[in-house]
PDB file of N, CA, C and O in Angstrom, chain B, residues numbered from 101:
ATOM      1  N   MET B 101     -47.967  34.676  -1.849  1.00  0.00           N
ATOM      2  CA  MET B 101     -46.925  33.420  -1.863  1.00  0.00           C
ATOM      3  C   MET B 101     -47.437  32.331  -2.074  1.00  0.00           C
ATOM      4  O   MET B 101     -48.537  32.174  -1.543  1.00  0.00           O
ATOM      5  N   THR B 102     -46.913  31.234  -2.857  1.00  0.00           N
ATOM      6  CA  THR B 102     -47.603  30.364  -3.491  1.00  0.00           C
ATOM      7  C   THR B 102     -47.437  29.435  -2.949  1.00  0.00           C
ATOM      8  O   THR B 102     -46.221  29.261  -2.879  1.00  0.00           O
ATOM      9  N   ARG B 103     -48.331  28.121  -2.153  1.00  0.00           N
ATOM     10  CA  ARG B 103     -48.342  27.363  -1.210  1.00  0.00           C
ATOM     11  C   ARG B 103     -47.486  25.553  -1.329  1.00  0.00           C
ATOM     12  O   ARG B 103     -47.901  24.403  -1.477  1.00  0.00           O
ATOM     13  N   ARG B 104     -46.512  26.033  -1.205  1.00  0.00           N
ATOM     14  CA  ARG B 104     -46.319  24.367  -2.165  1.00  0.00           C
ATOM     15  C   ARG B 104     -47.021  22.903  -1.577  1.00  0.00           C
ATOM     16  O   ARG B 104     -47.489  23.139  -0.463  1.00  0.00           O
ATOM     17  N   ALA B 105     -47.171  21.918  -1.850  1.00  0.00           N
ATOM     18  CA  ALA B 105     -47.633  20.484  -1.717  1.00  0.00           C
ATOM     19  C   ALA B 105     -47.274  19.946  -0.859  1.00  0.00           C
ATOM     20  O   ALA B 105     -46.113  19.560  -0.999  1.00  0.00           O
ATOM     21  N   THR B 106     -47.644  19.745  -0.111  1.00  0.00           N
ATOM     22  CA  THR B 106     -47.261  18.777   1.281  1.00  0.00           C
ATOM     23  C   THR B 106     -47.541  17.037   1.771  1.00  0.00           C
ATOM     24  O   THR B 106     -48.631  16.473   1.684  1.00  0.00           O
ATOM     25  N   VAL B 107     -46.442  16.498   2.214  1.00  0.00           N
ATOM     26  CA  VAL B 107     -47.388  14.710   2.050  1.00  0.00           C
ATOM     27  C   VAL B 107     -46.327  14.396   3.066  1.00  0.00           C
ATOM     28  O   VAL B 107     -45.682  15.297   3.601  1.00  0.00           O
ATOM     29  N   GLN B 108     -46.136  13.090   3.342  1.00  0.00           N
ATOM     30  CA  GLN B 108     -45.927  12.908   4.658  1.00  0.00           C
ATOM     31  C   GLN B 108     -45.197  11.815   4.026  1.00  0.00           C
ATOM     32  O   GLN B 108     -45.626  11.080   3.137  1.00  0.00           O
ATOM     33  N   CYS B 109     -43.715  11.778   4.741  1.00  0.00           N
ATOM     34  CA  CYS B 109     -42.554  10.369   4.130  1.00  0.00           C
ATOM     35  C   CYS B 109     -43.370   9.403   5.302  1.00  0.00           C
ATOM     36  O   CYS B 109     -44.080   9.540   6.298  1.00  0.00           O
ATOM     37  N   ASP B 110     -42.595   8.060   4.246  1.00  0.00           N
ATOM     38  CA  ASP B 110     -43.131   6.704   4.906  1.00  0.00           C
ATOM     39  C   ASP B 110     -42.574   6.493   5.656  1.00  0.00           C
ATOM     40  O   ASP B 110     -43.191   5.955   6.575  1.00  0.00           O
ATOM     41  N   GLU B 111     -40.986   6.726   5.903  1.00  0.00           N
ATOM     42  CA  GLU B 111     -40.099   6.726   6.633  1.00  0.00           C
ATOM     43  C   GLU B 111     -40.207   7.114   8.258  1.00  0.00           C
ATOM     44  O   GLU B 111     -40.027   6.439   9.271  1.00  0.00           O
ATOM     45  N   CYS B 112     -40.582   8.508   8.044  1.00  0.00           N
ATOM     46  CA  CYS B 112     -40.278   9.414   9.582  1.00  0.00           C
ATOM     47  C   CYS B 112     -41.739   9.730  10.003  1.00  0.00           C
ATOM     48  O   CYS B 112     -42.087   9.948  11.164  1.00  0.00           O
ATOM     49  N   GLY B 113     -42.404   9.729   9.111  1.00  0.00           N
ATOM     50  CA  GLY B 113     -43.520  10.361   9.224  1.00  0.00           C
ATOM     51  C   GLY B 113     -43.924  11.598   9.278  1.00  0.00           C
ATOM     52  O   GLY B 113     -45.026  11.957   9.693  1.00  0.00           O
ATOM     53  N   SER B 114     -42.614  12.658   8.652  1.00  0.00           N
ATOM     54  CA  SER B 114     -42.606  14.115   8.700  1.00  0.00           C
ATOM     55  C   SER B 114     -42.998  14.681   7.681  1.00  0.00           C
ATOM     56  O   SER B 114     -42.621  14.207   6.609  1.00  0.00           O
ATOM     57  N   PRO B 115     -44.007  16.050   7.675  1.00  0.00           N
ATOM     58  CA  PRO B 115     -44.499  16.678   6.420  1.00  0.00           C
ATOM     59  C   PRO B 115     -43.023  16.619   5.937  1.00  0.00           C
ATOM     60  O   PRO B 115     -42.036  16.133   6.489  1.00  0.00           O
ATOM     61  N   PHE B 116     -43.204  17.466   4.353  1.00  0.00           N
ATOM     62  CA  PHE B 116     -42.650  17.651   3.856  1.00  0.00           C
ATOM     63  C   PHE B 116     -42.861  18.107   2.181  1.00  0.00           C
ATOM     64  O   PHE B 116     -43.795  17.587   1.569  1.00  0.00           O
ATOM     65  N   PHE B 117     -41.824  19.239   1.373  1.00  0.00           N
ATOM     66  CA  PHE B 117     -42.776  19.704   0.460  1.00  0.00           C
ATOM     67  C   PHE B 117     -42.737  18.331  -0.346  1.00  0.00           C
ATOM     68  O   PHE B 117     -42.593  17.203   0.124  1.00  0.00           O
ATOM     69  N   ARG B 118     -42.831  18.545  -1.109  1.00  0.00           N
ATOM     70  CA  ARG B 118     -43.575  17.337  -2.315  1.00  0.00           C
ATOM     71  C   ARG B 118     -42.068  17.534  -3.239  1.00  0.00           C
ATOM     72  O   ARG B 118     -41.105  16.767  -3.221  1.00  0.00           O
ATOM     73  N   ASP B 119     -42.245  19.032  -4.167  1.00  0.00           N
ATOM     74  CA  ASP B 119     -41.318  19.172  -4.445  1.00  0.00           C
ATOM     75  C   ASP B 119     -39.232  18.847  -4.218  1.00  0.00           C
ATOM     76  O   ASP B 119     -38.422  18.517  -5.085  1.00  0.00           O
ATOM     77  N   SER B 120     -39.018  19.114  -2.784  1.00  0.00           N
ATOM     78  CA  SER B 120     -38.113  18.834  -2.480  1.00  0.00           C
ATOM     79  C   SER B 120     -37.046  17.697  -2.746  1.00  0.00           C
ATOM     80  O   SER B 120     -35.899  17.855  -3.166  1.00  0.00           O
ATOM     81  N   SER B 121     -37.688  16.498  -2.402  1.00  0.00           N
ATOM     82  CA  SER B 121     -37.531  15.517  -2.894  1.00  0.00           C
ATOM     83  C   SER B 121     -37.714  14.304  -3.571  1.00  0.00           C
ATOM     84  O   SER B 121     -38.720  13.602  -3.682  1.00  0.00           O
ATOM     85  N   THR B 122     -36.169  14.126  -4.164  1.00  0.00           N
ATOM     86  CA  THR B 122     -35.802  13.363  -5.461  1.00  0.00           C
ATOM     87  C   THR B 122     -36.798  11.985  -4.992  1.00  0.00           C
ATOM     88  O   THR B 122     -37.498  11.424  -5.835  1.00  0.00           O
ATOM     89  N   MET B 123     -36.768  11.647  -3.921  1.00  0.00           N
ATOM     90  CA  MET B 123     -38.544  10.096  -3.586  1.00  0.00           C
ATOM     91  C   MET B 123     -39.714  10.382  -3.285  1.00  0.00           C
ATOM     92  O   MET B 123     -39.904  10.858  -2.166  1.00  0.00           O
ATOM     93  N   THR B 124     -40.514  10.239  -3.923  1.00  0.00           N
ATOM     94  CA  THR B 124     -41.498  10.610  -3.884  1.00  0.00           C
ATOM     95  C   THR B 124     -42.353  10.267  -2.394  1.00  0.00           C
ATOM     96  O   THR B 124     -43.107  11.117  -1.920  1.00  0.00           O
ATOM     97  N   GLY B 125     -42.201   9.310  -1.915  1.00  0.00           N
ATOM     98  CA  GLY B 125     -42.568   8.856  -0.254  1.00  0.00           C
ATOM     99  C   GLY B 125     -41.318   9.392   0.701  1.00  0.00           C
ATOM    100  O   GLY B 125     -41.527   9.539   1.905  1.00  0.00           O
ATOM    101  N   LEU B 126     -40.336   9.610   0.272  1.00  0.00           N
ATOM    102  CA  LEU B 126     -39.807   9.404   1.589  1.00  0.00           C
ATOM    103  C   LEU B 126     -39.187  11.639   1.169  1.00  0.00           C
ATOM    104  O   LEU B 126     -38.987  12.239   0.113  1.00  0.00           O
ATOM    105  N   CYS B 127     -39.124  12.057   2.594  1.00  0.00           N
ATOM    106  CA  CYS B 127     -38.657  13.455   2.436  1.00  0.00           C
ATOM    107  C   CYS B 127     -36.732  13.574   1.770  1.00  0.00           C
ATOM    108  O   CYS B 127     -35.903  12.815   1.269  1.00  0.00           O
ATOM    109  N   ALA B 128     -36.798  14.548   2.052  1.00  0.00           N
ATOM    110  CA  ALA B 128     -34.965  14.476   1.790  1.00  0.00           C
ATOM    111  C   ALA B 128     -34.257  14.203   2.740  1.00  0.00           C
ATOM    112  O   ALA B 128     -33.106  14.348   2.327  1.00  0.00           O
ATOM    113  N   GLU B 129     -34.234  13.919   3.689  1.00  0.00           N
ATOM    114  CA  GLU B 129     -33.511  12.973   4.487  1.00  0.00           C
ATOM    115  C   GLU B 129     -33.822  11.924   4.583  1.00  0.00           C
ATOM    116  O   GLU B 129     -33.022  11.180   4.017  1.00  0.00           O
ATOM    117  N   CYS B 130     -34.645  11.413   5.047  1.00  0.00           N
ATOM    118  CA  CYS B 130     -34.902   9.795   5.630  1.00  0.00           C
ATOM    119  C   CYS B 130     -33.800   9.234   3.491  1.00  0.00           C
ATOM    120  O   CYS B 130     -33.013   8.291   3.407  1.00  0.00           O
ATOM    121  N   ALA B 131     -34.147  10.081   2.379  1.00  0.00           N
ATOM    122  CA  ALA B 131     -33.697   9.511   1.122  1.00  0.00           C
ATOM    123  C   ALA B 131     -32.758   9.667   1.232  1.00  0.00           C
ATOM    124  O   ALA B 131     -32.106   9.038   0.398  1.00  0.00           O
ATOM    125  N   HIS B 132     -31.965  10.456   2.133  1.00  0.00           N
ATOM    126  CA  HIS B 132     -30.138  11.152   1.614  1.00  0.00           C
ATOM    127  C   HIS B 132     -29.668  10.044   2.894  1.00  0.00           C
ATOM    128  O   HIS B 132     -28.507   9.653   2.768  1.00  0.00           O
ATOM    129  N   VAL B 133     -30.428   9.486   4.119  1.00  0.00           N
ATOM    130  CA  VAL B 133     -29.913   9.178   5.158  1.00  0.00           C
ATOM    131  C   VAL B 133     -29.779   7.394   4.776  1.00  0.00           C
ATOM    132  O   VAL B 133     -29.012   6.533   5.207  1.00  0.00           O
ATOM    133  N   LEU B 134     -31.113   7.339   3.589  1.00  0.00           N
ATOM    134  CA  LEU B 134     -31.177   5.428   3.334  1.00  0.00           C
ATOM    135  C   LEU B 134     -30.364   4.974   1.882  1.00  0.00           C
ATOM    136  O   LEU B 134     -29.934   3.871   1.544  1.00  0.00           O
ATOM    137  N   TYR B 135     -30.338   6.506   1.062  1.00  0.00           N
ATOM    138  CA  TYR B 135     -30.044   6.321  -0.625  1.00  0.00           C
ATOM    139  C   TYR B 135     -28.915   6.768  -1.085  1.00  0.00           C
ATOM    140  O   TYR B 135     -28.268   6.400  -2.065  1.00  0.00           O
ATOM    141  N   GLY B 136     -28.663   7.805  -0.114  1.00  0.00           N
ATOM    142  CA  GLY B 136     -27.937   8.530  -0.620  1.00  0.00           C
ATOM    143  C   GLY B 136     -27.887  10.044  -1.285  1.00  0.00           C
ATOM    144  O   GLY B 136     -27.107  10.984  -1.445  1.00  0.00           O
ATOM    145  N   TYR B 137     -29.105   9.686  -1.536  1.00  0.00           N
ATOM    146  CA  TYR B 137     -29.493  11.436  -2.334  1.00  0.00           C
ATOM    147  C   TYR B 137     -29.100  12.491  -1.844  1.00  0.00           C
ATOM    148  O   TYR B 137     -28.992  12.558  -0.620  1.00  0.00           O
ATOM    149  N   PRO B 138     -28.795  13.545  -2.619  1.00  0.00           N
ATOM    150  CA  PRO B 138     -28.202  14.546  -1.918  1.00  0.00           C
ATOM    151  C   PRO B 138     -29.600  15.200  -0.740  1.00  0.00           C
ATOM    152  O   PRO B 138     -30.811  15.395  -0.839  1.00  0.00           O
ATOM    153  N   PRO B 139     -28.579  15.351   0.288  1.00  0.00           N
ATOM    154  CA  PRO B 139     -29.126  16.288   1.386  1.00  0.00           C
ATOM    155  C   PRO B 139     -29.824  17.461   1.358  1.00  0.00           C
ATOM    156  O   PRO B 139     -29.399  18.297   0.560  1.00  0.00           O
ATOM    157  N   CYS B 140     -30.844  17.771   2.057  1.00  0.00           N
ATOM    158  CA  CYS B 140     -31.038  19.677   2.064  1.00  0.00           C
ATOM    159  C   CYS B 140     -30.371  20.102   2.718  1.00  0.00           C
ATOM    160  O   CYS B 140     -30.264  19.604   3.838  1.00  0.00           O
ATOM    161  N   VAL B 141     -29.701  21.068   2.403  1.00  0.00           N
ATOM    162  CA  VAL B 141     -28.925  22.189   3.387  1.00  0.00           C
ATOM    163  C   VAL B 141     -30.296  23.338   4.121  1.00  0.00           C
ATOM    164  O   VAL B 141     -30.798  24.383   3.708  1.00  0.00           O
ATOM    165  N   HIS B 142     -30.580  22.255   5.714  1.00  0.00           N
ATOM    166  CA  HIS B 142     -31.707  23.033   5.887  1.00  0.00           C
ATOM    167  C   HIS B 142     -31.234  24.731   6.519  1.00  0.00           C
ATOM    168  O   HIS B 142     -30.217  25.285   6.934  1.00  0.00           O
ATOM    169  N   ALA B 143     -32.523  25.036   6.299  1.00  0.00           N
ATOM    170  CA  ALA B 143     -33.046  26.381   7.348  1.00  0.00           C
ATOM    171  C   ALA B 143     -33.623  26.360   7.635  1.00  0.00           C
ATOM    172  O   ALA B 143     -34.628  26.713   7.018  1.00  0.00           O
ATOM    173  N   PHE B 144     -33.691  25.797   9.266  1.00  0.00           N
ATOM    174  CA  PHE B 144     -34.742  25.437  10.712  1.00  0.00           C
ATOM    175  C   PHE B 144     -35.571  26.861  10.730  1.00  0.00           C
ATOM    176  O   PHE B 144     -34.910  27.885  10.906  1.00  0.00           O
ATOM    177  N   ASP B 145     -36.758  26.943  10.584  1.00  0.00           N
ATOM    178  CA  ASP B 145     -37.712  28.180  11.570  1.00  0.00           C
ATOM    179  C   ASP B 145     -37.774  28.183  13.218  1.00  0.00           C
ATOM    180  O   ASP B 145     -37.278  27.201  13.771  1.00  0.00           O
ATOM    181  N   ASP B 146     -38.430  29.366  14.160  1.00  0.00           N
ATOM    182  CA  ASP B 146     -38.173  29.016  14.824  1.00  0.00           C
ATOM    183  C   ASP B 146     -38.947  27.804  15.897  1.00  0.00           C
ATOM    184  O   ASP B 146     -38.649  27.549  17.064  1.00  0.00           O
ATOM    185  N   VAL B 147     -39.822  27.306  15.199  1.00  0.00           N
ATOM    186  CA  VAL B 147     -39.928  25.976  15.371  1.00  0.00           C
ATOM    187  C   VAL B 147     -39.376  24.670  15.252  1.00  0.00           C
ATOM    188  O   VAL B 147     -39.722  23.665  15.872  1.00  0.00           O
ATOM    189  N   GLY B 148     -38.224  24.819  14.144  1.00  0.00           N
ATOM    190  CA  GLY B 148     -38.045  23.887  13.731  1.00  0.00           C
ATOM    191  C   GLY B 148     -37.773  22.626  13.058  1.00  0.00           C
ATOM    192  O   GLY B 148     -37.224  21.543  13.261  1.00  0.00           O
ATOM    193  N   VAL B 149     -38.921  23.776  11.449  1.00  0.00           N
ATOM    194  CA  VAL B 149     -39.035  23.828  10.429  1.00  0.00           C
ATOM    195  C   VAL B 149     -38.329  23.668   9.446  1.00  0.00           C
ATOM    196  O   VAL B 149     -38.584  24.441   8.522  1.00  0.00           O
ATOM    197  N   CYS B 150     -37.629  23.046   9.302  1.00  0.00           N
ATOM    198  CA  CYS B 150     -36.803  23.507   7.523  1.00  0.00           C
ATOM    199  C   CYS B 150     -38.076  24.348   6.417  1.00  0.00           C
ATOM    200  O   CYS B 150     -39.231  24.087   6.082  1.00  0.00           O
ATOM    201  N   ASN B 151     -37.093  25.449   6.127  1.00  0.00           N
ATOM    202  CA  ASN B 151     -38.172  26.104   5.147  1.00  0.00           C
ATOM    203  C   ASN B 151     -37.771  25.862   3.920  1.00  0.00           C
ATOM    204  O   ASN B 151     -38.655  26.187   3.127  1.00  0.00           O
ATOM    205  N   LEU B 152     -36.874  25.454   3.426  1.00  0.00           N
ATOM    206  CA  LEU B 152     -36.651  24.111   2.612  1.00  0.00           C
ATOM    207  C   LEU B 152     -37.704  23.483   1.720  1.00  0.00           C
ATOM    208  O   LEU B 152     -38.327  23.647   0.672  1.00  0.00           O
ATOM    209  N   CYS B 153     -37.479  22.377   3.116  1.00  0.00           N
ATOM    210  CA  CYS B 153     -37.945  20.813   2.138  1.00  0.00           C
ATOM    211  C   CYS B 153     -39.254  20.774   3.135  1.00  0.00           C
ATOM    212  O   CYS B 153     -40.236  20.139   2.750  1.00  0.00           O
ATOM    213  N   GLY B 154     -39.286  21.411   4.356  1.00  0.00           N
ATOM    214  CA  GLY B 154     -40.296  21.212   5.427  1.00  0.00           C
ATOM    215  C   GLY B 154     -40.257  20.195   6.751  1.00  0.00           C
ATOM    216  O   GLY B 154     -40.953  20.201   7.766  1.00  0.00           O
ATOM    217  N   TRP B 155     -39.186  19.333   6.342  1.00  0.00           N
ATOM    218  CA  TRP B 155     -38.949  18.450   7.433  1.00  0.00           C
ATOM    219  C   TRP B 155     -38.855  19.003   8.448  1.00  0.00           C
ATOM    220  O   TRP B 155     -38.370  20.131   8.539  1.00  0.00           O
ATOM    221  N   ASN B 156     -39.383  18.202   9.619  1.00  0.00           N
ATOM    222  CA  ASN B 156     -40.186  18.823  10.875  1.00  0.00           C
ATOM    223  C   ASN B 156     -39.125  18.619  11.995  1.00  0.00           C
ATOM    224  O   ASN B 156     -39.255  19.196  13.075  1.00  0.00           O
ATOM    225  N   GLN B 157     -37.450  17.306  11.578  1.00  0.00           N
ATOM    226  CA  GLN B 157     -36.658  16.665  12.152  1.00  0.00           C
ATOM    227  C   GLN B 157     -37.143  15.656  13.422  1.00  0.00           C
ATOM    228  O   GLN B 157     -36.689  15.378  14.532  1.00  0.00           O
ATOM    229  N   SER B 158     -38.061  15.355  12.802  1.00  0.00           N
ATOM    230  CA  SER B 158     -39.096  13.850  12.907  1.00  0.00           C
ATOM    231  C   SER B 158     -37.443  12.643  12.618  1.00  0.00           C
ATOM    232  O   SER B 158     -36.468  12.987  11.950  1.00  0.00           O
ATOM    233  N   ARG B 159     -37.576  11.455  13.247  1.00  0.00           N
ATOM    234  CA  ARG B 159     -36.793  10.192  12.735  1.00  0.00           C
ATOM    235  C   ARG B 159     -36.706   9.194  13.032  1.00  0.00           C
ATOM    236  O   ARG B 159     -36.244   8.860  14.123  1.00  0.00           O
ATOM    237  N   SER B 160     -37.141   8.364  12.113  1.00  0.00           N
ATOM    238  CA  SER B 160     -37.912   6.803  12.692  1.00  0.00           C
ATOM    239  C   SER B 160     -36.757   6.169  13.805  1.00  0.00           C
ATOM    240  O   SER B 160     -35.747   6.781  14.154  1.00  0.00           O
ATOM    241  N   THR B 161     -37.045   5.166  14.150  1.00  0.00           N
ATOM    242  CA  THR B 161     -36.260   4.699  15.354  1.00  0.00           C
ATOM    243  C   THR B 161     -35.155   3.667  13.949  1.00  0.00           C
ATOM    244  O   THR B 161     -34.009   3.382  14.297  1.00  0.00           O
ATOM    245  N   TYR B 162     -35.391   3.441  13.221  1.00  0.00           N
ATOM    246  CA  TYR B 162     -34.813   2.765  12.178  1.00  0.00           C
ATOM    247  C   TYR B 162     -33.545   3.653  11.781  1.00  0.00           C
ATOM    248  O   TYR B 162     -32.388   3.252  11.907  1.00  0.00           O
ATOM    249  N   ILE B 163     -33.967   5.133  11.199  1.00  0.00           N
ATOM    250  CA  ILE B 163     -32.645   6.229  11.075  1.00  0.00           C
ATOM    251  C   ILE B 163     -31.898   6.908  11.553  1.00  0.00           C
ATOM    252  O   ILE B 163     -30.964   7.527  11.044  1.00  0.00           O
ATOM    253  N   ALA B 164     -32.396   6.829  13.028  1.00  0.00           N
ATOM    254  CA  ALA B 164     -31.944   6.846  14.401  1.00  0.00           C
ATOM    255  C   ALA B 164     -30.699   6.135  14.588  1.00  0.00           C
ATOM    256  O   ALA B 164     -29.663   6.703  14.934  1.00  0.00           O
ATOM    257  N   THR B 165     -30.835   4.392  14.269  1.00  0.00           N
ATOM    258  CA  THR B 165     -30.065   3.351  14.966  1.00  0.00           C
ATOM    259  C   THR B 165     -28.501   3.980  13.804  1.00  0.00           C
ATOM    260  O   THR B 165     -27.405   4.507  13.994  1.00  0.00           O
ATOM    261  N   LEU B 166     -29.432   3.430  12.474  1.00  0.00           N
ATOM    262  CA  LEU B 166     -28.894   4.166  12.093  1.00  0.00           C
ATOM    263  C   LEU B 166     -27.696   4.981  10.869  1.00  0.00           C
ATOM    264  O   LEU B 166     -27.075   4.846   9.815  1.00  0.00           O
ATOM    265  N   LEU B 167     -28.119   6.174  12.410  1.00  0.00           N
ATOM    266  CA  LEU B 167     -27.134   7.466  12.378  1.00  0.00           C
ATOM    267  C   LEU B 167     -26.230   7.085  13.723  1.00  0.00           C
ATOM    268  O   LEU B 167     -25.006   7.216  13.705  1.00  0.00           O
ATOM    269  N   ASP B 168     -26.878   6.650  14.773  1.00  0.00           N
ATOM    270  CA  ASP B 168     -25.898   6.101  15.627  1.00  0.00           C
ATOM    271  C   ASP B 168     -24.636   5.107  15.478  1.00  0.00           C
ATOM    272  O   ASP B 168     -23.617   5.207  16.162  1.00  0.00           O
ATOM    273  N   GLU B 169     -24.879   4.025  14.371  1.00  0.00           N
ATOM    274  CA  GLU B 169     -23.753   3.470  13.209  1.00  0.00           C
ATOM    275  C   GLU B 169     -22.814   3.926  13.319  1.00  0.00           C
ATOM    276  O   GLU B 169     -21.857   3.527  13.983  1.00  0.00           O
ATOM    277  N   ARG B 170     -22.957   5.307  12.378  1.00  0.00           N
ATOM    278  CA  ARG B 170     -22.365   6.031  11.595  1.00  0.00           C
ATOM    279  C   ARG B 170     -20.869   6.844  12.590  1.00  0.00           C
ATOM    280  O   ARG B 170     -19.658   7.060  12.552  1.00  0.00           O
ATOM    281  N   ALA B 171     -22.012   7.011  13.333  1.00  0.00           N
ATOM    282  CA  ALA B 171     -21.241   7.983  14.330  1.00  0.00           C
ATOM    283  C   ALA B 171     -19.991   6.978  15.353  1.00  0.00           C
ATOM    284  O   ALA B 171     -18.856   7.125  15.808  1.00  0.00           O
ATOM    285  N   LYS B 172     -20.886   6.117  15.327  1.00  0.00           N
ATOM    286  CA  LYS B 172     -20.224   5.488  16.134  1.00  0.00           C
ATOM    287  C   LYS B 172     -17.517   5.354  15.772  1.00  0.00           C
ATOM    288  O   LYS B 172     -16.819   4.726  16.568  1.00  0.00           O
TER     289      LYS B 172
END
């Protein structure tokens, strides 16, 4: 099995697979929320990490606020 390169998201701090996001410094989740890039169709493992993109479900305060506002 080949190990995928992992980097840290500049916004939420989550590790993510470098090749899973369109943006270099943002995980696919943050890139989606902030800029409308296609989201990952997450497939979480037993500890809550996505097997497809590596996101650990972290959210920055800013992202959480945006999502709360959109939900209203």
